[in-house]
C-alpha positions in Angstrom: 70.1 -15.4 -7.3 69.6 -15.0 -11.1 66.8 -13.1 -12.8 65.8 -13.7 -16.4 64.5 -10.4 -17.9 62.8 -10.8 -21.3 62.0 -7.6 -23.2 59.3 -7.8 -25.9 59.2 -4.1 -26.9 60.2 -3.5 -30.5 61.8 -0.1 -29.9 65.2 -0.4 -28.3 65.3 3.1 -27.1 61.7 3.3 -25.9 60.1 3.7 -22.4 60.0 0.0 -21.7 63.7 -0.4 -22.0 64.3 2.7 -19.8 62.1 1.3 -17.0 63.6 -2.1 -17.3 67.1 -0.6 -16.9 65.9 1.0 -13.6 64.5 -2.3 -12.4 67.7 -4.2 -13.3 69.8 -1.6 -11.5 67.8 -2.2 -8.3 68.1 -5.9 -8.7 71.8 -5.8 -9.3 72.2 -3.5 -6.4 70.5 -6.1 -4.2 73.0 -8.7 -5.3 71.2 -10.5 -8.1 72.8 -11.7 -11.4 70.5 -10.3 -14.1 70.3 -11.8 -17.6 68.5 -9.5 -20.0 67.4 -10.8 -23.3 65.8 -8.4 -25.9 63.5 -10.4 -28.2 64.1 -7.7 -30.9 67.7 -9.1 -31.2 66.8 -12.8 -31.2 65.5 -15.3 -33.6 62.5 -16.6 -31.8 59.9 -17.9 -34.2 56.2 -18.5 -33.5 55.0 -21.8 -32.2 53.8 -24.1 -35.0 51.6 -26.1 -32.7 53.2 -29.4 -33.7 53.6 -30.7 -30.1 57.1 -32.0 -31.1 58.4 -30.8 -27.7 56.0 -33.3 -26.0 57.4 -36.4 -27.8 59.3 -38.7 -25.4 62.4 -38.6 -27.6 62.7 -34.7 -27.6 62.8 -34.4 -23.8 61.1 -31.1 -23.7 63.1 -29.5 -26.6 61.4 -27.6 -29.4 62.0 -29.0 -32.9 62.7 -25.5 -34.2 66.4 -24.7 -34.3 66.4 -21.1 -33.2 67.4 -19.1 -30.1 64.5 -20.1 -27.9 66.5 -23.1 -26.8 69.0 -20.8 -25.0 66.1 -18.9 -23.4 64.6 -22.2 -22.1 68.0 -23.0 -20.6 68.1 -19.6 -18.9 64.6 -20.1 -17.7 65.6 -23.2 -15.8 68.6 -21.5 -14.3 66.6 -18.5 -13.0 65.0 -17.8 -9.6 62.5 -15.3 -11.1 61.4 -14.3 -14.6 60.5 -10.7 -15.7 58.3 -10.1 -18.7 58.7 -6.6 -20.0 56.5 -5.5 -22.9 54.9 -2.5 -24.5 51.1 -2.6 -24.6 49.7 -3.6 -28.0 45.9 -3.5 -28.2 45.6 -4.1 -24.5 47.9 -7.2 -24.4 51.4 -8.5 -25.1 53.4 -7.4 -28.1 53.8 -9.9 -30.9 57.4 -10.5 -29.8 56.3 -11.3 -26.2 53.4 -13.4 -27.4 55.7 -15.6 -29.5 58.1 -16.0 -26.6 55.3 -17.0 -24.2 53.8 -19.5 -26.7 57.3 -21.1 -27.1 57.4 -21.9 -23.4 55.3 -24.9 -24.2 58.3 -27.2 -23.6 58.4 -26.3 -19.9 55.0 -28.2 -19.4 54.1 -31.7 -20.3 51.0 -33.5 -21.5 49.6 -34.3 -18.0 46.5 -32.5 -16.8 46.2 -31.2 -13.2 44.2 -28.6 -11.4 46.0 -25.4 -10.4 45.9 -24.6 -6.6 45.7 -20.8 -7.0 42.9 -20.3 -9.5 41.5 -23.8 -9.7 42.0 -24.0 -13.5 42.9 -27.2 -15.4 46.4 -26.9 -16.9 49.3 -28.9 -18.0 51.7 -29.9 -15.3 55.3 -28.5 -15.1 57.8 -30.7 -16.8 60.4 -30.2 -14.1 58.7 -29.2 -10.8 61.0 -27.3 -8.5 63.3 -26.2 -11.4 63.2 -22.8 -12.9 61.5 -19.6 -11.7 59.4 -19.5 -8.6 57.5 -16.6 -9.9 57.3 -13.8 -12.5 57.0 -10.0 -12.6 55.3 -8.0 -15.4 56.5 -4.7 -16.6 54.1 -3.1 -19.1 54.1 0.3 -20.7 51.2 1.9 -22.5 50.5 5.3 -24.1 47.0 5.9 -22.9 45.7 7.1 -19.6 44.3 4.9 -16.8 44.9 1.5 -15.5 41.7 0.2 -17.1 43.9 0.0 -20.3 46.0 -2.6 -18.5 43.2 -5.0 -17.5 43.7 -7.2 -20.5 47.5 -7.5 -20.2 47.2 -8.0 -16.4 44.7 -10.9 -16.8 46.9 -12.4 -19.6 50.0 -12.3 -17.4 48.1 -14.0 -14.5 46.9 -16.8 -16.8 50.3 -17.3 -18.4 51.8 -17.6 -14.9 49.1 -20.1 -14.0 49.7 -22.1 -17.2 53.4 -22.6 -16.5 53.1 -23.1 -12.7 54.5 -19.7 -11.7 53.2 -17.3 -9.1 52.8 -13.6 -10.1 55.2 -11.6 -7.9 54.5 -8.1 -9.1 52.9 -6.0 -11.8 54.5 -2.7 -12.8 52.0 -1.0 -15.0 53.0 2.3 -16.5 50.4 4.2 -18.5 50.9 7.6 -20.1 54.4 6.4 -20.9 55.4 9.2 -23.3 54.6 11.7 -20.6 57.8 10.4 -18.9 59.5 13.0 -21.1 57.4 15.9 -19.8 59.1 16.4 -16.5 58.4 20.2 -16.2 55.2 20.1 -14.2 55.6 17.0 -12.0 59.3 16.5 -11.2 58.5 14.9 -7.8 56.1 12.4 -9.4 58.6 11.6 -12.1 61.3 10.9 -9.6 58.9 8.8 -7.5 57.9 6.7 -10.5 61.5 6.0 -11.5 62.5 5.3 -7.9 59.6 2.8 -7.8 60.9 0.8 -10.7 64.4 0.6 -9.1 62.8 -0.3 -5.7 60.8 -3.1 -7.4 64.1 -4.8 -8.6 65.4 -4.6 -5.0 62.2 -5.9 -3.5 62.0 -8.9 -5.8 65.5 -10.0 -4.9 65.2 -9.3 -1.1 61.6 -10.1 -0.5 60.6 -12.4 -3.4 57.9 -10.0 -4.6 57.1 -6.4 -5.4 55.2 -4.6 -2.7 51.7 -3.1 -3.4 53.0 0.4 -2.4 55.8 0.2 -5.0 53.3 -1.0 -7.7 51.1 2.0 -6.8 54.0 4.4 -7.1 55.1 3.0 -10.5 51.5 3.6 -11.7 51.2 7.2 -10.5 49.3 9.4 -13.0 51.2 12.1 -14.8 48.1 13.9 -16.2 45.7 15.4 -13.7 42.6 14.5 -15.7 41.4 13.1 -19.0 41.2 16.6 -20.6 44.8 17.4 -19.8 45.9 14.1 -21.1 44.1 14.5 -24.4 45.4 18.0 -24.9 49.0 17.0 -24.3 48.8 13.8 -26.2 47.4 15.6 -29.2 50.3 18.1 -29.0 52.8 15.3 -28.8 51.5 13.7 -32.0 51.3 17.1 -33.7 55.0 17.6 -32.9 55.7 14.1 -34.2 54.0 14.9 -37.5 55.9 18.2 -37.8 59.3 16.6 -37.5 58.1 13.5 -39.3 59.1 10.9 -36.7 55.8 9.2 -36.2 56.9 8.7 -32.6 59.9 6.5 -33.6 62.7 9.0 -32.8 61.9 9.4 -29.1 64.8 11.7 -28.2 64.2 14.2 -31.0 60.5 14.2 -30.2 61.0 14.6 -26.5 63.5 17.4 -27.0 60.9 19.4 -28.9 58.0 18.5 -26.6 60.1 19.7 -23.6 60.1 23.3 -24.8 56.7 23.4 -26.5 54.6 26.2 -24.9 51.4 24.3 -25.5 52.6 21.9 -22.8 54.7 24.3 -20.7 52.1 27.1 -20.2 49.6 24.8 -18.6 52.4 23.5 -16.4 53.2 27.0 -15.4 49.5 27.7 -14.6 49.3 24.6 -12.5 52.1 25.9 -10.3 50.0 28.8 -9.0 50.0 28.7 -5.2 46.4 29.4 -4.2 47.5 30.4 -0.7 49.7 33.1 -2.1 47.2 34.2 -4.8 44.3 34.6 -2.3 41.6 36.7 -3.9 43.9 38.1 -6.6 42.3 38.7 -10.0 44.9 39.6 -12.6 46.0 38.9 -16.2 49.7 38.4 -17.0 50.5 38.7 -20.7 53.6 37.1 -22.2 54.4 39.0 -25.4 56.8 36.8 -27.3 59.3 37.5 -30.0 58.2 41.0 -30.8 54.5 40.2 -30.9 54.7 37.3 -33.3 53.1 35.1 -30.6 51.8 35.5 -27.1 50.2 33.7 -24.2 48.3 35.1 -21.2 47.5 33.8 -17.7 44.1 34.6 -16.1 44.3 34.4 -12.3 41.0 34.4 -10.4 39.8 32.8 -7.2 43.0 30.9 -6.6 43.1 29.3 -10.0 45.1 30.1 -13.1 44.0 29.5 -16.7 46.5 29.7 -19.6 45.2 31.0 -22.9 47.1 31.4 -26.2 47.0 34.8 -27.8 47.0 38.4 -26.5 44.7 40.2 -24.1 43.2 43.7 -24.4 43.9 44.8 -20.8 46.6 42.9 -19.0 47.7 43.9 -15.5 51.3 42.9 -16.3 53.0 42.5 -19.7 56.3 40.7 -20.0 58.0 41.0 -23.4 60.7 38.4 -24.1 61.8 35.7 -26.5 60.2 32.3 -26.4 63.5 30.8 -25.2 63.5 33.2 -22.2 60.0 32.2 -21.3 61.0 28.6 -21.3 63.9 29.5 -19.0 61.4 31.4 -16.8 59.1 28.4 -16.6 61.9 26.1 -15.6 63.0 28.6 -13.0 66.4 28.9 -14.6 66.0 32.7 -14.4 64.2 35.1 -12.0 61.6 37.4 -13.5 62.7 40.5 -11.6 66.4 39.9 -12.3 65.7 39.4 -16.0 63.8 42.7 -16.0 66.7 44.4 -14.3 69.2 43.2 -16.9 67.0 43.8 -19.9 66.3 40.2 -20.8 62.7 40.8 -20.1 60.8 44.1 -20.8 58.0 44.7 -18.3 55.0 46.9 -18.4 52.2 47.4 -15.9 52.0 46.3 -12.3 55.4 46.1 -10.6 53.8 44.8 -7.5 52.5 41.8 -9.5 55.9 41.3 -11.0 57.5 41.2 -7.5 54.9 38.6 -6.4 55.6 36.2 -9.4 58.3 34.0 -7.7 55.9 33.4 -4.8 52.8 33.0 -7.0 54.5 30.5 -9.2 57.0 28.5 -7.2 58.8 25.7 -9.1 57.1 22.3 -8.6 60.2 20.9 -7.0 59.5 23.2 -4.0 
């Protein structure tokens, strides 16, 4: 079995390519031969609408002499096709749109009614040759599958237009949150596992299961407010280091240790069953008082706030780097106090409870 995977995401080191790699690993592990073609590396020009590919003498070949001819050959050799694209204004990227439009040679000037949606369409040029179906991998920055309605509908209609059956839709919103693994490591692992499972399922079952589609789309922000806050921090960091989001690895390294993201993650780790009716304030006094955060615990909830507090129950003085290590559970608060890495003041009972109050998300 051969899969043709066409990538239409302009950034070669972006989230689309990362998720495609997972999908391809699953497909190869199931025994498929996978041909990956990145449209960013190819000369595929827009369709000119000349209908030259429909002339009898051209036999379904485009008159433009570019690399689309090789993609058409791969199309006919493949059992399934995968379209992987970043979301651009709720639809395909320009690269992917150009590729799809250049698939005109695989149909011919004969009208028929499609059996699946009942639409009038052009008949396949070579029925029985080429992919039996297609899978969509789409990545977008914003929150919620409503953002994917347009691209999902477009994918369905493209499949209908070239006589393919949709065999799966892997829709990943909040894509740049894939770099913020501190608070939801289990969800992150489940998402990545879903993309790999999707590749296996397409090869072994001929389609991606609904369960796998749902896992691939799991939300990474708990609500719109959380998403907005973290997205704004993300772009503030991008502006600070002047990447405009283009240098993903540099940006994600900074975001991974930004307390505006990490402190809400730490607060979200509070175990209400351990906290019970506890009401307390924990102050993190950072870098000699240059900056600080505090956590307000009440009624089984925890609210992070930037800045100091007039009457904290527990004060922990440390460097910002030490606080990051504490949040990631790389150090234990009590051990760090014992060796002098953290200076503690206030309730020692509250200090002793911290590991149970804030268990790492992986537990």
